[in-house]
C-alpha positions in Angstrom: 92.1 106.0 197.2 91.0 103.3 198.4 94.1 100.8 199.1 92.2 97.9 199.8 91.3 97.9 196.0 94.5 96.1 195.7 93.0 92.9 194.8 91.8 94.0 191.4 93.2 93.4 187.8 94.5 96.2 185.2 92.7 94.0 182.5 91.0 96.7 180.0 89.6 93.8 177.9 86.7 92.1 179.7 85.4 88.7 178.7 83.0 85.8 179.2 82.2 82.5 178.2 79.8 79.7 177.6 79.7 76.1 179.4 78.7 72.5 179.0 75.5 70.7 179.9 74.3 71.1 183.4 74.2 68.1 185.7 75.7 67.2 189.3 78.8 64.8 190.1 77.5 61.5 191.1 77.5 59.8 195.0 77.2 61.6 198.3 80.6 63.6 198.1 79.0 66.4 195.5 77.4 67.6 198.9 80.0 66.8 201.3 80.6 69.9 203.3 84.1 71.6 204.0 86.3 70.8 206.7 87.1 73.7 209.2 88.7 76.7 208.0 91.3 78.2 209.6 90.7 82.2 209.9 86.8 81.5 209.4 83.7 81.8 211.6 81.7 80.3 209.3 80.5 76.7 210.1 80.3 74.3 208.0 76.7 73.1 206.7 75.5 69.2 206.7 75.6 67.2 203.2 71.7 66.8 203.5 70.9 70.5 204.2 73.1 71.1 200.8 71.3 68.6 198.7 69.0 70.5 197.2 72.1 73.0 195.7 74.3 70.5 194.7 71.5 68.7 193.1 70.5 71.5 190.8 70.6 71.6 187.1 71.3 75.0 185.2 69.0 76.4 182.7 71.1 77.5 179.9 69.9 80.4 177.9 71.1 83.2 175.3 73.1 85.8 177.1 72.9 88.2 173.6 76.7 87.8 173.3 77.3 85.5 170.5 78.8 82.4 171.8 78.0 82.7 174.7 75.2 80.8 177.3 74.0 82.3 180.8 72.3 80.7 183.5 71.2 81.5 187.5 73.2 79.4 189.9 71.5 79.5 193.3 73.1 79.2 196.7 72.1 79.7 200.6 72.6 83.3 201.6 74.1 81.9 204.8 75.7 78.8 204.6 75.2 78.6 208.5 71.4 78.5 207.7 71.0 76.3 204.8 67.5 76.1 204.5 66.8 80.1 205.0 67.0 82.6 202.3 69.3 81.9 198.8 71.2 83.9 196.7 71.1 83.7 192.9 74.4 84.1 191.3 75.2 85.0 187.8 76.9 82.3 185.3 77.9 82.3 181.7 80.0 80.2 179.5 81.6 79.2 176.4 81.5 75.7 175.2 85.1 74.0 174.0 85.5 74.8 170.6 87.8 71.2 169.8 89.4 69.5 168.5 90.6 67.3 171.0 89.3 65.4 174.0 87.2 68.1 176.2 89.0 68.3 179.7 86.2 70.0 181.7 85.2 73.3 182.8 87.4 76.2 183.4 86.5 78.6 185.7 88.0 82.3 185.5 88.0 85.0 187.8 89.6 88.1 187.3 90.0 89.7 190.9 88.9 92.4 192.6 87.5 91.6 194.9 84.5 93.2 193.2 85.9 92.5 189.1 82.8 90.8 187.5 84.0 87.5 186.1 80.8 86.6 183.5 82.5 90.3 182.1 86.2 89.1 181.9 84.5 85.9 180.3 82.8 87.5 177.8 85.0 90.4 176.9 88.4 88.7 177.2 89.0 84.9 178.3 86.2 83.0 176.1 87.5 84.8 173.2 91.4 85.6 174.4 92.5 82.7 175.9 95.0 80.3 173.8 93.1 78.8 171.1 94.4 75.1 172.6 92.9 75.8 175.9 90.0 77.2 174.6 89.7 74.1 172.4 89.5 71.4 175.5 87.7 73.2 178.0 84.5 74.9 178.5 85.0 78.5 179.3 83.3 79.2 182.4 82.9 82.3 185.0 80.6 83.0 188.1 80.0 86.4 189.1 80.8 86.5 192.9 78.1 86.8 195.3 78.0 90.6 195.8 79.6 91.7 192.4 78.3 92.5 188.9 74.9 90.5 188.0 74.7 88.7 191.1 72.9 90.7 194.0 75.7 93.4 193.8 76.8 95.4 196.8 75.6 99.0 196.4 76.7 101.7 198.6 76.4 105.5 197.1 74.9 107.1 194.2 77.1 108.6 191.6 77.2 112.0 192.8 78.3 110.8 196.8 81.2 108.5 195.2 82.1 111.6 193.5 82.5 113.2 196.9 83.9 110.1 198.3 87.0 109.6 195.9 87.6 113.6 196.2 88.4 113.4 199.8 91.7 114.5 201.1 93.6 111.1 202.2 96.4 112.9 203.5 94.9 115.0 206.3 97.1 117.9 207.6 95.1 118.7 210.7 92.4 117.4 213.0 89.9 119.0 210.8 90.6 117.2 207.9 91.0 113.7 209.5 87.5 114.4 210.9 86.5 114.7 207.3 88.3 111.6 206.1 86.8 109.6 209.2 83.7 110.9 208.4 83.6 109.8 204.4 84.3 106.5 205.7 81.5 106.3 207.8 78.9 107.4 205.4 80.2 104.8 202.9 80.0 102.0 205.4 76.4 103.5 206.4 75.6 103.6 202.7 76.5 100.2 202.0 74.3 98.8 205.0 71.6 101.0 203.9 71.1 100.4 200.5 72.6 96.2 200.2 70.7 95.0 203.2 71.3 91.4 204.5 73.7 90.4 201.6 76.3 92.9 202.9 77.2 90.2 205.5 77.5 87.3 203.4 80.3 88.3 200.6 83.0 86.9 202.2 85.7 84.9 200.1 84.9 81.4 202.1 81.4 81.3 201.1 82.4 82.3 197.5 84.6 79.3 197.2 81.5 77.4 198.7 79.5 78.6 195.9 82.3 77.4 193.5 82.0 74.1 194.5 78.1 74.1 194.2 78.7 75.1 190.6 81.5 72.5 190.2 78.6 69.8 191.0 76.0 71.8 188.7 78.4 71.5 185.7 79.0 67.9 186.0 82.9 68.0 187.2 84.4 66.0 189.5 87.3 68.5 190.0 87.4 72.4 189.8 89.7 73.5 187.3 90.6 77.2 187.4 92.4 80.3 186.7 92.7 83.7 189.2 93.9 86.8 189.1 95.2 89.0 192.0 92.3 88.4 194.3 91.4 85.7 192.5 94.5 83.7 194.0 93.0 83.9 197.2 89.9 82.5 196.2 91.4 79.8 194.4 93.7 78.9 197.5 90.6 79.1 199.7 88.9 77.1 197.5 91.6 74.4 197.8 91.7 74.7 201.3 88.0 73.8 201.7 88.0 71.1 199.1 91.5 69.7 198.7 90.7 66.6 197.2 88.2 68.8 194.3 90.9 70.6 193.3 92.1 69.9 189.7 94.4 72.3 188.0 94.6 75.7 189.8 96.2 78.4 188.4 97.0 81.5 190.8 98.6 84.5 189.1 99.3 87.3 190.7 99.5 85.7 194.2 97.8 86.7 197.7 99.6 85.7 201.0 96.7 84.8 203.1 98.8 84.8 206.1 99.2 88.6 206.3 97.0 90.8 208.4 95.4 93.9 206.8 97.9 95.9 207.8 100.5 94.3 206.8 98.8 93.5 203.3 98.4 97.3 202.7 102.0 98.2 203.8 103.3 95.5 201.2 101.0 96.7 198.8 102.1 100.3 199.1 105.9 98.7 198.6 104.7 97.2 195.9 103.1 100.4 194.1 106.5 102.1 195.2 108.6 99.4 193.1 106.4 100.0 190.3 106.9 103.5 190.4 110.8 103.2 190.2 110.4 101.2 187.5 107.9 103.7 185.4 110.4 106.6 186.9 113.8 104.8 185.3 112.3 104.7 181.8 110.5 108.0 182.1 114.0 109.9 182.8 115.5 108.4 179.8 113.1 110.6 177.9 113.4 114.0 177.0 109.9 114.6 177.8 109.4 113.2 181.0 107.6 115.3 182.9 109.2 114.1 186.3 112.8 115.5 184.9 115.5 113.3 183.5 118.0 113.9 186.5 116.9 110.3 188.5 114.8 108.1 189.9 115.1 109.3 193.1 114.3 113.1 191.6 111.6 111.8 189.6 110.1 110.8 192.7 110.4 113.7 194.7 108.9 115.6 191.6 105.6 113.7 191.9 105.6 114.1 195.4 105.5 117.8 194.9 103.0 117.4 192.4 100.4 116.1 194.8 101.1 118.6 197.2 100.6 121.2 195.0 97.4 119.3 194.0 96.4 119.2 197.6 97.0 123.1 198.0 95.5 123.9 194.8 93.2 121.7 192.8 93.8 121.5 189.0 90.9 122.2 186.6 90.0 119.4 184.2 86.9 121.2 182.2 84.2 119.7 184.5 82.7 120.3 187.7 85.5 117.9 188.9 88.8 119.2 189.9 91.8 117.2 190.5 93.0 117.1 193.7 95.6 115.1 195.6 93.6 112.2 196.3 92.2 111.7 192.3 95.8 112.6 191.0 97.4 109.8 193.0 94.5 107.4 192.1 95.2 108.2 188.3 99.1 107.4 188.7 98.2 104.1 190.7 96.0 103.0 187.8 98.5 103.3 185.6 101.0 101.2 187.6 99.1 98.0 186.5 100.3 97.6 183.2 103.3 99.0 181.6 101.3 99.4 178.7 100.1 102.7 180.1 103.1 104.4 181.0 103.0 106.7 177.7 99.6 107.7 178.8 100.8 108.7 182.0 103.5 110.6 181.1 101.0 112.6 178.8 98.8 112.8 181.7 101.1 113.9 184.2 102.6 116.8 181.6 99.3 118.0 181.0 98.3 118.0 184.7 101.6 119.9 186.0 100.7 122.0 183.0 97.4 122.9 184.7 94.9 120.5 182.5 94.2 117.7 184.5 91.4 115.6 182.4 93.6 113.0 181.5 95.1 112.4 184.9 91.3 112.3 185.8 90.5 109.8 183.2 93.0 107.5 184.5 91.8 107.6 188.0 88.1 107.6 186.5 88.9 103.9 184.8 90.4 102.8 188.1 87.1 103.3 190.0 85.0 102.4 187.1 83.0 105.6 186.6 81.0 105.8 183.6 80.5 108.9 181.2 77.1 109.8 183.1 78.7 110.0 186.2 77.6 106.2 187.6 79.9 104.1 189.1 80.2 100.0 188.7 79.7 98.1 191.7 83.5 97.2 192.1 84.7 99.6 194.7 81.4 98.9 196.7 82.2 95.0 196.5 85.8 95.4 197.2 85.1 97.0 200.3 82.7 94.5 201.3 84.6 91.8 200.6 88.0 92.8 202.4 86.2 94.3 205.6 84.7 90.6 206.0 87.8 88.8 205.2 90.0 90.4 207.6 89.7 92.4 210.7 90.2 95.9 210.4 93.7 97.5 210.2 93.0 100.2 212.5 91.0 100.9 215.6 90.5 104.9 214.6 92.5 107.6 213.3 95.3 107.5 215.6 96.6 104.2 214.7 96.5 105.3 211.2 98.3 108.5 212.7 101.1 106.5 214.1 101.3 103.7 210.5 102.3 106.8 208.6 105.8 106.4 209.1 106.2 102.8 208.2 103.8 103.6 205.3 106.1 106.5 204.0 109.4 104.0 204.7 107.6 101.6 202.2 106.8 104.3 199.6 107.8 108.0 200.1 105.5 108.5 197.1 102.4 107.1 198.0 103.0 105.8 201.3 100.8 108.5 203.6 97.8 108.5 201.3 97.8 104.5 201.6 98.1 104.5 205.1 95.1 107.0 205.6 93.0 104.8 203.1 93.7 101.5 205.6 91.0 103.1 207.8 88.1 102.2 205.6 87.2 99.1 207.0 87.3 100.4 210.9 83.8 101.6 210.6 82.2 98.7 208.6 78.8 97.4 209.7 79.5 93.6 209.6 82.1 92.0 211.8 84.8 90.5 209.9 84.4 86.9 209.9 88.1 85.8 208.4 91.5 85.9 210.0 95.2 85.5 208.8 96.5 82.3 208.3 98.3 80.0 206.4 96.9 77.8 203.7 98.4 74.2 203.4 95.8 72.5 201.3 97.0 69.4 202.3 95.9 66.7 199.5 95.3 68.9 196.6 96.9 68.0 193.1 99.8 70.1 191.9 98.6 74.2 192.0 100.4 76.6 190.2 101.1 79.6 191.9 102.8 82.7 189.6 104.5 86.0 190.7 105.7 89.0 188.8 108.9 90.1 190.0 107.9 94.0 189.9 103.9 93.6 190.5 102.7 96.7 191.8 99.6 95.5 193.6 100.7 91.9 194.4 104.2 91.8 195.6 106.3 88.9 194.2 107.1 87.7 197.9 103.2 87.4 198.3 103.6 84.7 195.1 106.9 83.4 197.0 104.9 82.9 200.2 101.7 81.2 198.9 103.7 78.5 197.1 105.6 77.6 200.3 102.3 77.3 202.2 100.8 75.3 199.9 101.7 71.3 200.4 101.7 71.0 196.4 102.5 74.7 195.1 104.7 75.1 192.4 106.1 78.7 191.6 106.7 80.1 188.2 108.3 83.5 187.9 108.0 86.3 185.6 110.7 88.6 185.8 108.9 92.0 184.4 106.5 94.8 185.2 102.9 95.0 185.5 100.1 93.0 187.1 99.9 89.3 186.5 101.9 87.6 184.2 99.4 85.2 182.1 98.3 86.3 178.7 100.9 89.5 179.1 103.5 89.1 176.4 106.0 86.3 177.8 105.9 82.9 175.6 107.9 81.2 178.5 104.9 82.0 180.8 102.4 80.9 178.8 103.6 78.1 177.5 104.4 76.9 181.0 100.9 77.6 182.2 99.0 76.2 178.9 101.2 73.0 179.5 99.8 72.8 183.0 96.2 73.5 182.0 96.3 70.9 178.9 98.5 68.2 180.7 98.4 68.4 184.3 101.9 69.2 184.6 103.4 71.7 186.2 106.8 73.6 185.5 109.8 72.5 187.3 110.5 74.2 190.8 112.4 77.1 190.1 110.9 78.3 187.0 111.8 81.7 185.8 110.5 83.3 182.5 111.1 87.0 181.2 
């Protein structure tokens, strides 16, 4: 699997929302450029050059989804050339329901990179966020550039993507290493051929600048925002670019922007090991645990053996695709995002170990967003495109990946080798990285709420600790639990703290912990 998909969320229900009147904020500040951003090579355009974008009005129309409206936001394709080609971004909103005075617009992003914020709004956030929040905010989403409905990145056909997801990512010899390297090269070349100029302009910095244009078009002086997983990096980047325009920002399942691609991938590998340990601790207490009932360590060894067995002899699934090691590992990892999927994983592993792999294949397909007709959503294409622009690649070539395997195996005896090799994908990217790892302080920003889950598989808890420490106005809220992200996952303590912050602007006290 592609370990750089660490920035996605696990939400199954996707939602959307509508928004209020179009318009722009008054005064020249609406078109003021961001200051220089550490880690970004992209220059800041002048206020005059962006005036036509900041002054645009959104033409809202019916989305075809009851209660939601849609519009198209225009932004420059390249902020260094604001008079050049433009990109069109899909926006959706659902208006505040009342009662109570409207606070403003609440922009939501589910992560990824590559997750459709519009789908998330229409399928979940616009109807599933707490009623007091929806009463006082217009819920809004914009699909980031290159994602969903916003001129999406495209890389491979369905059959080509099937082959890509099945490639052996734990090579045992030079032939298998060459095959893996070739698969990453084909993926990158396909993205360049099928996407064109957009591929070089889907960075997080550019998307954050788009968000400020949206803020102005919505008529808001401040940006209120809830971002999950990768959405926390997007929100923190916005705060770095526009600290004076920060309203109430919730960053749930936080990333650490100071880490290199290698360190991010290795830390996430350790996060999946922690999550697997929690799953295994529960599993071994059950008489039907497919990994045995001896101990967590023995369960890990049993899973590793299962992966080796599928590498040597893939498991039939009842269709043309067999369940090899790569898809098997992806299916297990998919279930680590939410402890609610543990029963499904136990059943899938039981069936796969018994020689029938369709259930575990289904979990892998859900991770990759593969449709029953064999087509794939844009998620994994955009995921690679954004990540490969945001940070220099983890490796210069296969030799570096091979050297890194021991440290990844130390981080995760179960998943380490595969995730070490998966980090090779950006090595062959056609567009050079424009970002660099750096600390984000966002000096002058209003209080920002950072949320971390102690056994989060995809965004390890220490990332939330680090981001909260970096941000000059950051406050850390800790959820002692399992799964990816914390808001809306069943903790009244977490939800109350976040709702209070969104409605009153008051973050929880420093050191607040919930379970």
